[in-house]
C-alpha positions in Angstrom: 56.7 77.3 23.7 60.2 76.5 21.9 58.8 75.5 18.5 55.7 75.5 16.7 54.9 74.2 13.0 51.4 74.2 11.6 50.8 72.5 8.2 47.4 72.3 6.6 46.6 69.8 3.9 43.5 69.9 1.6 42.0 66.5 -0.1 39.0 66.1 -2.6 37.4 62.8 -2.9 34.6 62.7 -4.9 32.5 65.7 -4.2 33.8 65.6 -0.4 36.7 67.9 0.4 38.6 67.4 3.4 41.0 69.6 5.4 43.5 68.2 7.8 45.4 70.3 10.0 49.1 69.0 11.3 50.3 70.5 14.6 54.1 69.9 15.7 55.0 71.6 18.8 57.2 71.5 21.8 57.2 73.3 25.1 59.6 73.0 27.9 60.1 75.0 31.4 62.4 75.4 34.3 62.7 77.1 37.6 65.4 77.4 40.3 62.8 77.1 42.9 59.1 76.5 42.9 56.7 74.9 40.4 56.7 75.3 36.6 54.0 74.1 34.0 55.0 73.5 30.4 51.8 73.3 28.4 51.5 72.1 24.8 47.8 73.3 24.5 46.4 74.4 20.9 43.6 77.1 20.5 42.1 76.5 17.0 39.7 78.7 15.3 38.2 77.9 12.1 36.1 80.0 9.9 34.3 78.8 6.7 34.4 80.9 3.3 31.4 82.5 2.4 30.0 81.8 -1.1 29.3 85.1 -2.1 32.4 87.5 -3.1 
């Protein structure tokens, strides 16, 4: 992984609220011999905040 940037935006339209996640990342791989795999896969885990404190 060379670089990863995550930006989150929250919008509210009426009584609905929207969460937008923008992910920009790049990966590169190189080898002298053999096979190389560069992956841009992302794992996202989201939790909802509880209403109680």
